[in-house]
N, C-alpha and C positions, 0 to 999 in steps of 0.2 A: 833565426833570432835577430838578424839585422832589421827586418821589417818591424818586429816587435819593439825594438829599441827606438826606431823612428817614430812609431805611434806614441810610445812613452814620452818622448821628448816633445812631440807636436802638441799633445793634449795635457800632459802633466809637467812638462818642463824639466823632467829628470833625465840624467844622462846614463844611468845604470840602474839595474834592478837590485833589490835586496836579495841576499843569498838564496832563500828558498823559492822566491818568486820565479826566477828563471827556470828552474827545474819543473815547477808546476805548470807554467805556461807551455813549455816544450811538450809535456805529456798531453795537454789539452789540444795543442795544435796537431799532435799526432793521432787525434781522435781516441785517446785513451781516458778511461775513468780515473778520477783522482779524489782522494779524501785529504784535505789540507787542514792541519791543526797548527794555527799560527796565533801567537799571543796578541792581545789588544795592541793595536798600532803596527801590526806586522804587515799591513797592506793587503788584506784579503781581497778587497773589491777589484784591485788591479789584476788579480790572478784570473778573473773571468771576464773583466771588461775589455782587456786587450785582445784575447782570443776572439771575443764576441765581435770586436771591430774588424779583425783581420779575416774572419771566416765569412763566407757568403751566407746571408740569411739573418734570422733573428735569434738573439740569446734570451731565453726565458729565465727570469730570476724569481725564485720562490723565497719570500721573506715573511716573517711572522708579524712585523710591526708596520702599520700603515704610515706612521710618522717617518720611520726610517726609509720606507719606499719613496715617499715624497721628497725627502732630503736627497736621496741618491739620484732621483729623476731630475730634480732642480740642479744638482751639481753637474750632471751630464749635459743638460741643456745649456748651462753657462759656458761649457767647453765647446758648444756647437755640435753636440752629439744628440741625435733624435732618440728619445726614450719616452715611455708612457707607463703609468701605473693604472691598472684597472681595479677599482675598489667598489664597495657597495654604494658609494656616493654617486656613481655614474648611472644614468638611466639607460634603458635598453638601447635606445637610438644612439646614445653616446658610445656605448660599448661596440655597436656595429660600426660606427664611424672610426673608432680606435683600431679595430681590426682591419678596416679598409686602409688606414694609414700604414699599418704594419705590413700589409701585403704589397701596397703600391707606392708608399711614400718614403721609402728608404729609411724607415725606422729600424734601429738596431737592437733595442732592449725593451722587453715586456716584463714589467714587475707585477707579480700576483701574490696574494695571500694563499696559503694552502687550502683554506676554506673556499675561496673563490674558484679554485681549480676544480672543486667537486661539481660545479655547475655543468650539466650535460651540454648546455648551449656553448659555454666557454670551451669545453673539450672539442666540440664539433668545429668551432672556429680555429682552434689550434691545429687541427688536422689539416687545414688549408694552408698553414704557414710552412715556410722552409725554415726549420729550426736548426741552428748550428751548434747550440750548446744549452744544456740545462744546468743552471747554477742554483744550488740550495744553500742559502745563507742560514746561519744559526742552526746548523744541521743537528746539533745535540737535542733539539726539540723533538726529534723522531724517536728518542729513547725514553722509556718510562723512568729510567734512572737519570735522565738529564734534568737540569734544574728548571727548565721551562717546558716540560713535556706538552706537546700539542698533538692530540690523536689524529688531527687532519693531516699531519706530516706522513702518517702511515699510508695515506692514499696517493702520495706523490708518484709512486711507480706506475700509475696510469700513463704518465708521459713516456715511459719505456715502451708501453704497448702502442701508443699513438705514433711515436718516432723511435723505433727500436735501434736504429743505427746512430743515434745522436749521443755523443759522450756526456757524461755527468760529472760535475765537480761539486763536492760537498765541503762546506767550509765552516769551521767553528774555532772559537778562541779558547774554550775550556771543555775538556772531555776526559773522563777517566777511561781506563782500558775497556771497561764494560760498555761504556757509551760508544766508544769507537767501534767495537765489535757490532753493536746494535745498528750503527749507521750503515756499515757495510752490508749487514744481513737484511735490514728492512728496505734498503734501496736496491737490493739485488744486484750489487756491483762487487761481487767477490773477487773480480780481477783488478780491482782498483789499486793504483799506486798510492800508498799512504806516505805523505810527506809531513814530517813533524819538525817543529822548531821548539826548543826548550821554552817552557812557560816562564821560567825565572830569568830575570835580568841580573847580571852580576853587579850592575851599578845601582840596583834598587835595594835599599836597606829597609827591611820589614821590622816594625817595632810595635810593642804593646806598652801603653802607659796606664798604670794602675792609679787612677785618680778620678775624683768627681769634679775637680776644679779645672774644667777644660779651658775656660777663658784665660786663666793664668798661663797654661801651657801653649795655647795658640800664640799669645803675645811673645812668649819665650822662644818658640820655634821660628816664628816669622821674622823676628828681629825688627830693625828700624826701616829696612828697605826690602819688603817681601818680594820674592820672585813669583811668577805665575803659579798658583796653587788652587786646589779644589778641596773644600771642606764639605763632607757629606753628613747629612742628618736625616732622620726618618720621618719628620713631619714638616709641613709647610710653615706652621707657626714658628717652629724652632729655627728653620732656615732664615726667615725674615728677622727674628729676634737677634740671632748671632750676627747677621750682616749689619743690622742697625748698631749693635754694640761695637763692632769693629770700626765702623765709620765714625762713631762718637769718640773713639780712642785713637784717632789719627791714622787709621788704615784706610786704604781705598778698596772697598768691597762692593760686590753686587750679589744678587741672589736669583735663583732659578727654581721653579717647580712647575708641575703640570697644570696648575690653575691659572697661570699667567696668560694674558692675551698673546696672540701671535706676534703683534707689534712689540710688546714688552719683551718677549722671549728673544726676538731678533736683536733688539737694542742692547739687551743684557749680554747676549752672546758676543755681539760686536765689541762692546766695551771691554770684555774679558780677553778676547782674541787680540785686540790692539794694545792690551795692557793698560788701558785707561783706568780700569779697576782690576788689578792683577789677582785679587782673591775672589774666587767664585764659591758661594755657599749654596748648596743645592741638595735636593732629594736625588734619588737614583734615576729620576727622569732625565737627568743631565748626563751627557758624556757619550752616548751612542753615536759613533761616526765622527767624533771631533778629530781634527787633524792639527794638533798643536804639540810640537815635539820638545818644548823647553819647560814643561811643567815640573817643578821641583818637589812640591809637597802634596801628598794626599792624606787628609785627615778624616777619620771616621769617628764622629762624636757618639754614634751608636754602633753596636755590633752589626755588621752586614748580614743579609738574610741567608747567605750560604758562602762556602769557600769559593764556589764558581763565581758568584757575584763579586766577591772580594778580589779575586784575581783579575777580573775585567776592570774593576774600578781602580785598584792600586796600579795596574799596568798602564794607566794613562800618564804616569810620571816617568820621566827620564828616557823618553824615546830617542833623545839626541845622544845617548850614551854617556852623558855627564851624571855625576852623583845625584841621586834622588832618594826621597824618604817617604815611607808610608807609616802612619800611626793609627792604631785603634785604641779608643779609650774604653777600658774595662773596669767596671766597678759593680757593686751589687745592683745598682739601678739598671745599667745597660744589660746585665745578665738576665734580670727578671723581665725586662722590657721585651727582649727578643723572644722569650718563652710565651709571654702574654700575647704578643703580636701573632705568634704562630697559632695560638689557641683561638684568637678572634677571627683569623683568616681561614680557619678550618671549617669548611662548609659540609654539613651532614647531608646524607642522601635524602633524609626527610625534608630538610629545608629546600634542597634543590627541586624536589618534587612539588612542594607547595608553591614556590616562585614560578615554576614552569606552568602549573595549572592556572595560577593567577594571570600570567601573561596571555595564555590562550583565552581566558575569560575576558580579559581587558580588551583584547582585539576581536572578540566575538568570533573565534575560529571554531568551526564545527568539528566533531570527532571524525577522524579519518581524512580531514582536509589538509592540503598543503598549499597555502596561498603562494602565488607567484610574485606578488608585489611586496615591496618593503613597506613597513608601517612607521609613521612618525611616532617618536617615543620621547617623552619627557619623564625622566626617572623620578624627579621630585613629585610630580603629580601622581605617578604610579604608587610611590611609597606612601603618600598622603592618603590615597584612595584605599589602600590595603593595610594601612597602619604598620608599615614595615620600616626597619632601620635602613637608612640609605646606604651605608658602607657595606653592611651584610648583603643587601640586595645587589649592589654593584658587583661585589665579589662572586655572588651566585650566578649572575648573568654572564660574567666573564668565564666562570667555570662551564656554563652551558655552551659558550662560544668555543672554548678549548675542546669540548667534547663533540663539536660539530653538530650541535642541535640547532644553532642559530648563528647569525652574524650580527654583531653589535657595533654600529657606527657611533662613536662617542662625541659627536659634535656638541652634546649638552654641556661640555666643559667650558664653552665660550661663555663669558660673563658680561653683563651690562656694566657701564660705569656711570658714576654720578659725582658731580662737584657743585657745591653751593657757591654761587658767584657774588653773593652780597653778604653783608655783615651778619653775624649770628643773631643779633637782636631783631633784625628784619625777618629772618626765617622763623624765629620763635613767635613773633607777633602774627605772622601769616598762619602759623600752625594753630595758635590760640583762636584767632578769628574764624578759622574754618573747622575748628575742633578736629584736627587731623592727628589721629593716632599713628598714622603711617609715618609722617614726618618725625614725630617724637621717637618712634622706634628706630628710624634711620639714624637719628642723632645719638641714640644710646648705643647702637650696634657698630657704628663705623667711625673710628677716629681719623682725623686728618682730612675729613671730607670737605672742609673749607679751604684746604691748601692744595689738593691735587685730585685728579680723576681717580676715584676709588671704585674697585670692583664690588658690586653688590649682587645679592641673590633675591630676586623678586619673590620666589617661592618661600624663602626663609622669612622674609618680611611679612608676607601674607599669613604664614603660620603663626607668627608672634602676635599679629593683630586680629586674627580670626576672620580674615577676608580671603579674597582670591588674588592670584598673581596678576590677572587682567586688570583688576581694580587698582592694584599697586602701580602697575605700568601707566594706567590712564592718569592717575594723580600726579606721578612724577613728570609725565609729559606736559600736563597742565602747568606744573611748576616751572618747567623749562620755557613754555610758551609765554609765561609772565616775566621772563627775563631774570628769574631768581636762581636758576641752576642750568648746568650743562648736563644733559642726560643722553647717553648713547645706548640705545636699546640693542641688545644682541639676541637674535632668535636662536636660542640654544637647544632647539629641538633636534634630537638625534634620530636614529632609525634602527629598526630591528627587522631582519629578514629570516624567516624560518627555513631550515634546510631539510627537515623531516616532517612527515604528516603527524598530526596530533593523535597520539595514542595514550595520553594520560600516564598512568603509573607504569605502563609497559615501556615507554620512552626512557624514563629514568632507571627502571629496573635493568635495562640493557647496558647502562653505563655505570651502575652501582659498583661493580667490581673495580672498574677503573678509578672511581672516586676514592674508594677505600685504599686501593694500592697507592695512589698518589699521596694520601694522608701519611702512609708509612714512609714513603720516600722523603717527603718534606720533613717529617719528624727526624729522620736519620740525618738530613742535611743541617737541621738546627743543632742537633747533637754534635755534629762534626765541627761546625764553626765555633760552638761553645768550648769544645775540647781544645781547639786551636787557641782560642782566646785565653784559656787558663793554663796552657802549656808554658813551662818555664825551664824545661830541661833539654829539649831537642831544638836544634837550629831551625829557625822558622822556614827558611828556604827548603831545607831537606824535608821538613814536615810536609810542606805543600807538594814537593816533587813526589813524595811517596804516595800521597793521596791521589795524585793524578797519574800514577803508574810509571813515573820516571825514577829509575834507580840511580842514585848519586850518593856516594858515601862521604863526600867532602862537605864540611860545614862552610857556610858562606863567609864567615868571619866579620860580617858587618851588621847583623841583626842585633837586637837587644839581648838575645841569649848568648850569642857568640862573642860580642864585643867585650874585651877584657875590662872589667870594672876597676876603678881605683881601689887599691887595697884598703879595706876597712873592716873593722870588727862590728858586725851588725848588732851583736848583743850589746856592746857598749853604746853604740849609737842609739839603739832603742831606749836604753836607760836615760841617755841624755835628752831624748825627745820627751820622755815621761816627766823629766825634771822641769821642762819648759812650762808644764801645766801648774806648777806651784804658784798659787795666788791668781791664776787665771782659770776661768771655768771652761772656755772653748777657744780654739785657735783654728784659723784656716790653714789649708795645706800650704798656701803661699807663705804664710807667716812662719810655719815650721821650717820650710826649705830655706828661707832667708836668714835663719839663725846659724846656718852651717856653711862654711867656706869649702864645700866639696861638691862634686857633681850631683845635680838634683836627682838623677835617677837612683843614686844610692840612698839618698834620704827617703825617696818615695818607696823604695824597697823595704826600708826599715819601718816606715809607716804601715805598709801592707802586712808586715810580720806582726806588728802590734794589733792590727785589726783582726788578723787571722787567729791570734791567741787571746782575743777578747780583752786586751789591755786598754784599748781605746775603742770608741764607737763613733758613728757619724750621725749628727743630729738632723732634724728635719730641715734645718737651714744650711745643710751641707758644710757644717763645721765639725771639727774633730773635738771629741770630749773624752776625758779620762774616765774609765769605768771604776767606780768606787766599790770596794768589797769589804 
């Protein structure tokens, strides 16, 4: 362990391991298989990176997320450690060069997706390597009961056949007892040491807020000098709107979602890490792999997609052991939204078959053929050609990727930017003179385009103007050439690589049972998170521990269910609230709370009782209104 501590200090500047890390690393260094269940922030990557550095040869890391692979590789490179990720973006000659580096260039880590591992060429190249460890990140993906099931994970044991004497470490932050059993069984590591750390932090208070007025509660929770915090919302538009609202109200906030440019993401992340903008408003695209231990608040304005997602996201608070708080906003809107989202994201076998057939036709693939090359792919053009909904199509292609039918490189998310650099009247005059419907559409579609570089979608503009993306691009470039705008075109063409020969309906028929089974699993997870959100009787920590198979009879004493409320007669308080409506048609939640000199949670509880008993209702303007009988 002395050598391991020296490596830890040399590359990570730590002088000691966290409690479970040492035991895990000792098992791996002794060439023993391990399943490690560590909560978010538990330091999972160090558990395989240090043995990978100490042992002779290359550590292969299987990871489901390309973005996370690149983050890990970049992080290792900054430490002076040689690592490489082989993705669909690399050409054949680049893959060959990468394996040459792994064999002769003292590279220590090879990151692969489970889909890429299925390539016979990749498998043959791995046979030539000296592999010291196989690390499987997000190992819950191997179980159909896991929250991100990836059928390609089931093929990972091919590495056991190629290198039978190489130890395996499987890592995950969230897994039920059933999922843990699946990990051991599917990876054929029945002799594995299972090292578990409790998922619940004693310093993290889990809370539900029954209210629609989240703006009021954000301001109340954050106070005048907010600590580092993350506010999660389920749409890009909501993320930006909330961040803008906070900045207008004296808070320092930034926002993050998958549609931002790489430069914008990096700047946003840096501002949050340095606490220049301590409040991060984000979709769940943010958070994977972050290393910030002093986050105090995690707020979910919408109900998370599953209890597994919630545990990962809430677990990003309080890693320093100091008091931290998690809040979920629950109201009729957030409850109905999570159900509607589940319905929209449920892809039928019939739709999967139609999109698969369209893709084969789009790329002119013959029946029985398996193309060896990747195809350039622009999802907007594809959806326009086949009159398909872009979100449904995207989700369907991701499903086909999860089922190992194809590999989908999502570079299409890169967006061009445009900024008008002259006064509005000059742009309008130019538009009128040239009879440009394109410029008029841009002006109607994008606010702030005279103030800053704005992300635009050439395909969307083309659709609105009845033209093509190429014509839109040419006109905007002409505008820039005339000195009227700054236009940065981004080639957002992605790629698709097929993994199985074209067999039309047979292909989808082979995965139909998987699709339907996953529908049931996802439905059960939505039901579980909704039950948790509506629970008011069981300690929240104990509720979650039970779900994840940890038996603990003690209440946490700090969640909203456990924390003793100020003594109050809810019946009398409810009557007092109803009395407030005398002479007033509607009141906001904030107005009601401000009328009582008691803890706001008690007033909110009384409001919820009145809503549940149909004494008051919520208007379309998010106001409270007394029900007249």
